[in-house]
Structures are given as C-alpha cells and as structure tokens.
Legacy VTK file of the C-alpha trace (Angstrom):
# vtk DataFile Version 3.0
C-alpha trace
ASCII
DATASET POLYDATA
POINTS 354 float
37.971 -4.486 -1.829
39.803 -7.658 -2.875
43.585 -7.559 -2.810
45.590 -7.787 -6.015
46.759 -11.218 -4.944
43.203 -12.555 -4.741
41.726 -10.533 -7.627
43.871 -9.956 -10.724
41.484 -7.234 -11.891
42.007 -5.137 -8.744
45.095 -3.635 -10.385
42.824 -1.707 -12.743
40.996 0.111 -9.941
41.731 3.823 -10.399
43.497 3.391 -13.752
42.443 4.613 -17.185
42.128 2.079 -20.015
41.630 3.081 -23.642
39.602 0.509 -25.589
39.641 1.099 -29.327
36.690 -0.570 -30.970
35.025 -0.177 -27.603
31.623 0.413 -29.178
31.459 -3.053 -30.733
30.259 -6.318 -29.276
33.567 -7.392 -27.749
34.827 -3.924 -26.884
31.615 -3.000 -25.109
31.775 -6.153 -22.938
35.428 -5.411 -22.133
34.437 -1.902 -21.085
31.688 -3.184 -18.782
34.044 -5.592 -17.018
36.797 -2.991 -16.642
34.391 -0.447 -15.173
33.177 -3.075 -12.730
36.821 -3.464 -11.678
37.018 0.282 -10.965
38.738 1.512 -14.121
37.927 4.593 -16.108
37.388 3.355 -19.666
37.776 5.602 -22.696
35.818 3.991 -25.526
36.980 4.881 -29.035
35.169 3.843 -32.201
33.528 5.047 -35.391
30.196 3.453 -34.392
29.273 2.979 -38.035
29.094 -0.817 -38.380
25.495 -1.081 -37.127
22.398 1.103 -36.975
22.636 3.610 -34.123
19.977 1.831 -32.067
22.153 -1.301 -31.890
24.885 0.666 -30.127
22.503 2.394 -27.730
19.862 -0.268 -27.073
21.857 -3.511 -27.341
25.485 -2.620 -26.615
24.672 0.075 -24.035
26.879 2.773 -25.593
26.068 6.313 -24.446
27.459 8.663 -27.081
26.827 11.620 -24.753
29.262 10.320 -22.144
32.553 12.258 -22.176
34.541 9.015 -22.223
32.799 7.807 -25.392
34.908 9.114 -28.252
33.295 8.768 -31.662
36.242 8.819 -34.016
38.752 6.931 -36.110
41.968 5.370 -34.790
43.697 6.665 -37.924
43.163 10.213 -36.601
46.597 10.879 -35.137
45.595 13.932 -33.092
42.682 12.035 -31.576
44.842 9.056 -30.684
47.476 11.314 -29.134
44.787 12.902 -26.967
43.323 9.540 -25.849
46.656 7.798 -25.244
47.864 10.816 -23.291
45.212 10.112 -20.655
45.612 6.342 -20.509
47.561 3.785 -18.487
46.650 0.736 -20.582
45.411 0.197 -24.143
43.319 -2.584 -25.664
43.367 -2.262 -29.439
40.229 -3.979 -30.730
39.270 -1.495 -33.454
39.213 -3.135 -36.864
37.169 -3.793 -39.927
36.319 -7.154 -38.427
33.757 -8.581 -40.851
35.546 -11.194 -42.971
33.137 -10.812 -45.892
33.356 -6.999 -45.841
37.168 -7.148 -45.816
37.043 -9.441 -48.853
34.677 -7.096 -50.696
36.625 -3.966 -49.763
40.280 -4.873 -49.253
41.535 -1.297 -49.515
39.200 -0.210 -46.735
40.382 -3.176 -44.651
43.984 -2.076 -45.154
43.170 1.498 -44.185
41.393 0.476 -40.997
43.348 -2.557 -39.885
46.847 -1.602 -40.972
47.130 2.170 -41.248
44.899 2.756 -38.217
46.887 0.236 -36.181
50.170 1.914 -37.111
48.882 5.324 -36.029
47.868 3.882 -32.670
51.186 2.100 -32.193
53.103 5.262 -33.028
51.227 7.195 -30.365
51.613 4.461 -27.740
55.365 4.359 -28.419
55.579 8.139 -28.326
53.662 8.587 -25.067
56.048 6.752 -22.772
53.246 6.172 -20.240
51.443 2.977 -21.318
51.952 0.016 -18.972
50.795 -2.527 -21.554
49.112 -2.703 -24.937
46.921 -5.727 -25.729
46.282 -6.313 -29.432
43.226 -8.367 -30.366
43.939 -10.773 -33.205
42.076 -13.757 -34.587
42.292 -17.497 -35.134
41.875 -16.638 -38.824
45.660 -16.184 -38.945
45.980 -19.995 -38.824
44.024 -20.649 -42.014
43.356 -24.385 -42.191
46.242 -25.180 -39.861
48.387 -28.274 -39.999
47.162 -31.240 -42.071
45.255 -33.810 -40.031
43.800 -37.218 -40.699
40.385 -37.136 -42.403
37.660 -36.483 -39.864
40.100 -35.267 -37.201
39.615 -31.571 -36.359
42.668 -29.347 -36.470
44.079 -28.006 -33.228
45.705 -24.592 -33.519
48.814 -23.916 -31.443
50.380 -20.462 -31.130
53.668 -21.818 -32.505
52.046 -23.148 -35.700
53.122 -21.400 -38.887
50.326 -18.914 -39.739
48.660 -19.182 -43.133
45.670 -16.808 -43.349
43.086 -17.440 -46.058
41.387 -14.033 -45.979
42.179 -10.343 -46.214
40.997 -9.995 -42.634
43.303 -12.733 -41.366
46.203 -11.254 -43.297
45.712 -7.819 -41.711
45.568 -9.369 -38.247
48.803 -11.263 -38.821
50.475 -8.051 -39.950
49.189 -6.359 -36.804
50.688 -9.051 -34.588
54.120 -8.613 -36.153
53.933 -4.824 -36.114
52.909 -4.725 -32.464
55.949 -6.804 -31.569
58.343 -4.710 -33.664
57.039 -1.336 -32.492
56.495 -2.128 -28.834
59.822 -3.899 -28.385
61.611 -0.926 -29.932
59.746 1.460 -27.604
60.251 -0.851 -24.581
56.494 -1.043 -23.975
54.956 -4.250 -22.629
52.483 -5.910 -24.996
50.393 -9.038 -25.447
48.440 -10.467 -28.367
45.220 -12.455 -28.042
43.871 -14.611 -30.850
40.100 -14.909 -30.602
38.308 -18.034 -31.722
34.582 -18.033 -32.660
32.941 -15.332 -30.561
29.227 -15.532 -29.800
26.712 -14.503 -27.169
24.316 -11.799 -26.168
24.035 -8.913 -27.115
25.315 -10.057 -30.508
23.220 -9.385 -33.570
23.966 -9.951 -37.252
24.882 -7.685 -40.139
23.310 -8.023 -43.552
25.789 -9.584 -45.958
28.019 -10.896 -43.192
29.266 -14.487 -43.124
30.119 -14.594 -39.453
28.537 -15.408 -36.112
27.011 -18.815 -36.483
25.132 -18.936 -33.170
23.391 -15.614 -33.782
22.524 -16.477 -37.383
21.027 -19.845 -36.524
19.087 -18.682 -33.468
17.755 -15.522 -35.091
16.691 -17.364 -38.231
14.864 -19.963 -36.164
13.168 -17.214 -34.179
11.548 -15.744 -37.311
10.676 -19.098 -38.900
13.502 -19.284 -41.441
15.279 -22.589 -42.147
18.645 -23.287 -40.567
21.018 -23.664 -43.502
24.029 -25.930 -42.976
26.757 -25.532 -45.561
28.363 -28.886 -46.261
26.025 -30.459 -43.739
27.380 -28.364 -40.865
30.319 -30.610 -40.071
32.804 -27.750 -39.920
34.410 -27.395 -36.521
34.684 -24.205 -34.484
35.833 -23.315 -30.985
32.893 -21.239 -29.732
33.823 -18.787 -26.975
31.215 -16.698 -25.202
31.820 -12.953 -25.471
31.897 -12.610 -21.667
34.800 -15.073 -21.576
36.508 -13.319 -24.485
36.334 -10.050 -22.542
37.599 -11.668 -19.332
40.543 -13.316 -21.091
41.508 -10.095 -22.850
41.524 -8.105 -19.626
43.707 -10.704 -17.937
46.122 -10.555 -20.855
46.393 -6.826 -20.179
48.080 -7.292 -16.792
49.092 -10.929 -16.230
52.888 -10.917 -15.786
53.306 -14.112 -17.818
51.358 -12.647 -20.758
54.066 -10.049 -21.443
55.315 -10.451 -25.010
53.097 -13.492 -25.572
50.659 -14.515 -28.292
47.746 -16.313 -26.631
44.801 -18.233 -28.025
41.529 -17.307 -26.335
39.377 -20.383 -26.778
37.763 -23.216 -24.871
39.936 -25.991 -26.256
36.775 -27.838 -27.274
35.894 -28.646 -30.919
32.208 -28.105 -31.692
30.511 -28.709 -35.034
28.149 -26.154 -36.478
25.572 -28.928 -36.793
25.656 -29.510 -33.037
24.937 -25.801 -32.485
21.977 -26.104 -34.860
20.760 -29.119 -32.903
20.921 -27.095 -29.690
18.935 -24.277 -31.307
16.345 -26.837 -32.445
15.763 -27.795 -28.813
14.274 -24.313 -28.398
12.613 -24.107 -31.838
11.545 -27.709 -32.614
9.505 -26.629 -35.643
12.505 -25.059 -37.371
13.705 -26.733 -40.575
17.265 -27.887 -41.232
18.446 -27.477 -44.827
21.792 -28.769 -46.092
23.592 -26.638 -48.666
26.731 -27.271 -50.738
29.981 -26.204 -49.129
30.962 -22.765 -50.492
34.431 -22.602 -52.054
37.068 -21.648 -49.496
34.877 -22.289 -46.464
37.375 -23.633 -43.891
36.686 -26.877 -42.067
38.055 -25.070 -39.027
39.491 -26.306 -35.789
39.893 -25.499 -32.134
42.359 -23.841 -29.791
45.295 -25.327 -27.975
44.749 -23.513 -24.669
47.731 -24.718 -22.635
49.664 -21.469 -23.000
46.569 -19.406 -22.196
45.894 -21.377 -19.005
49.488 -21.046 -17.824
49.912 -17.370 -18.642
46.526 -16.121 -17.446
45.830 -18.699 -14.714
42.324 -18.704 -16.131
40.037 -20.547 -18.534
36.598 -19.795 -20.057
33.653 -20.493 -17.782
30.644 -20.715 -20.130
29.988 -23.926 -22.068
28.597 -23.693 -25.580
25.372 -25.399 -24.449
24.877 -22.823 -21.698
25.846 -20.026 -24.053
23.403 -21.018 -26.789
20.618 -21.363 -24.228
21.451 -17.915 -22.845
21.431 -16.398 -26.312
18.059 -17.903 -27.229
16.593 -16.692 -23.927
17.952 -13.218 -24.638
16.460 -12.921 -28.131
13.114 -14.154 -26.844
13.215 -11.369 -24.257
14.566 -8.814 -26.748
12.686 -9.239 -30.050
14.113 -5.903 -31.194
17.494 -7.647 -31.431
16.283 -9.346 -34.622
17.013 -6.978 -37.535
13.972 -5.961 -39.529
15.636 -7.002 -42.801
15.848 -10.585 -41.511
12.072 -10.668 -41.241
11.774 -9.835 -44.946
12.070 -12.326 -47.851
15.618 -11.165 -48.596
16.576 -12.188 -45.087
16.331 -15.817 -46.149
19.637 -15.571 -48.037
22.259 -18.072 -46.983
25.383 -17.414 -44.928
28.824 -18.901 -44.623
29.777 -20.248 -41.238
32.987 -18.456 -40.348
LINES 1 355
354 0 1 2 3 4 5 6 7 8 9 10 11 12 13 14 15 16 17 18 19 20 21 22 23 24 25 26 27 28 29 30 31 32 33 34 35 36 37 38 39 40 41 42 43 44 45 46 47 48 49 50 51 52 53 54 55 56 57 58 59 60 61 62 63 64 65 66 67 68 69 70 71 72 73 74 75 76 77 78 79 80 81 82 83 84 85 86 87 88 89 90 91 92 93 94 95 96 97 98 99 100 101 102 103 104 105 106 107 108 109 110 111 112 113 114 115 116 117 118 119 120 121 122 123 124 125 126 127 128 129 130 131 132 133 134 135 136 137 138 139 140 141 142 143 144 145 146 147 148 149 150 151 152 153 154 155 156 157 158 159 160 161 162 163 164 165 166 167 168 169 170 171 172 173 174 175 176 177 178 179 180 181 182 183 184 185 186 187 188 189 190 191 192 193 194 195 196 197 198 199 200 201 202 203 204 205 206 207 208 209 210 211 212 213 214 215 216 217 218 219 220 221 222 223 224 225 226 227 228 229 230 231 232 233 234 235 236 237 238 239 240 241 242 243 244 245 246 247 248 249 250 251 252 253 254 255 256 257 258 259 260 261 262 263 264 265 266 267 268 269 270 271 272 273 274 275 276 277 278 279 280 281 282 283 284 285 286 287 288 289 290 291 292 293 294 295 296 297 298 299 300 301 302 303 304 305 306 307 308 309 310 311 312 313 314 315 316 317 318 319 320 321 322 323 324 325 326 327 328 329 330 331 332 333 334 335 336 337 338 339 340 341 342 343 344 345 346 347 348 349 350 351 352 353
C-alpha cells in the first residue's frame, strides 16, 4: 500500500465517507474513486432525477447494498444516522438542473437550502466529522468581470459573485452557510466550484439545458442536427467527471484546502462550437444549425486554477479532445445510454448550452 506521503488518497483507507447526491453522475464517480482508495462510502440520494435503469445500468448504483441510502437530505433523522457513522462528508446533493430550478424555484429552495441546512446542523452536532466538502458551481460568478469584446472571462475565487439563476443563487447561499456553520462548530470545511462537467456515463434529461458534450454527441448519434445557439461561440471550461471527482476528493483532505473556496476547472477556455467540431469528426454526416442566442444565455468563461493547483497539488488530467472522444466511444458501445425520447420527433427540440 502506498504511504500517505506518496498517495494523498491513502488517508481514506479504512474511513467512512458520506456522499450526499452519491447516486448522481458526479457523486457516483466520487464513490467509485473513494472505494478504490479503501474507504467505506455511504451513498445518500433520492434517486428520482432519472429513470431507475440509468442509476443501475449507467451509474452502477446498487439500491440493495446496505450503504446505498435512498432518502432525502432534509430528513433530519436519516442525516443524523448517516453522519453518526461517518468520518468525512461530501455534500453534493442538490436540485442541480439549472432549467428545473428556474421552473420550480420553491423546490430548488427546499432541496438546496433547507436540505443543506439540515445536513450542516447534523455535521455540527456530531462532533466527529474531520472535514465537510461542499460542492458548488461556477454559476455563482454569473458573467464575471467585464472583459474586452471577444476576450473570454476568467473567473477567480476572489471575484464578487453575481449569480444569474436560481440554481447559482442557492449554491452561493450554501457556500456562505457552510462557512458560518462549520466555523462556529469548529469543523474543517472546503468548497469546490465546478465548471462544465461532462463525460461518461453522463446522459441527458428531457427539458434540461445543461451538458453540452452529451447533448451534441447524443444528437449526432441519432441523426439529429447539432444546434448552436448564437453560433456556438460561448466559452466554457469543460472538466471531465473523473477529474471533477478526483479534485473533490483531494479537497476533502488536502491541508491547504481547509477553509478554502476552490475552482475545479482546467483553466482552458473552449468554445461550444469547437466541441461540436470535435463531435463532427466522429459523425461527419451530422448537420450544424445556428440558432439565435436565447435571452440570458451567458457567454461564459473559464477557471483561474492557480489556487486549486497550490492547495491540492493537482490538476485535471483529461483534455477536452480526449474526453469528447472517450464519450463518443462510450455511447457507441452503450446505445442504451441514448434516451428513447431523444429518438422521437420531440427529441429534436433545442437546448441551451449551460
């Protein structure tokens, strides 16, 4: 076994880590990596965001396993039971679909604010948690600082936040509340702000605006046109889900991450159009269609990753070109990953690149 000095994940061997939202795309990848490091992982989630077969067949969630807890983080008794067995907590449970939060703001508040407060109360009460890591989002930045025309925005953790969505607003509240509650309880904490997550085994939800790589690749795979809002010149910082998971786990025990807010990104600006071009390399017969820019669609930006590199002594390993190629290979091998509704005429509806 590697020593803790040579392997920062060795510290988790023999520990118990609670991962709320552990049934989702990101949470499930975090759980896999933690188990590989020797941790017992208690997965908590409602498992209601996708059809059941997505959780079992794509995300590898076994609801019969005793450490898979199907439940709501707003259930105080449940959270007390889970936290009482845990050494570390990663809080990734949230109503994470930007479009759904906009349609149902009260439900977003119940999940992302009330549920978070219940969890924080129980972590503070337990007196046994070594560190809580709260998963936030680059959506807290909004459009960021003004830049010259054509120059993509770079988001730094010290920039004044200015969320443009209900989802971003709830995440910003969570960041502040984690700091207030954990400092009062003298519990170590860290906050990670995710940029644009993509990668296998990601699939798409009907009515969602998110997940550009999956939308473009899946549409091409069933012969639908690749729609580029505003020509696809919006910029994103695409981070593979395996790197997102790795960065989150490091933020859970890196000494320099204590009390820090950290971007988890590549530091590389990538246009949505360039992702479409990469998809077209695999589906040369696919059609590109330019659409008007929807109102409020952010031009986006990319992460300043200096603080992340210093605190975690780590950086993402998967380039967007490699990641897109991996995703296309995966959907070709797993045709069941393409939702049936996408194969129907209604599946041709447009999306917003968030």
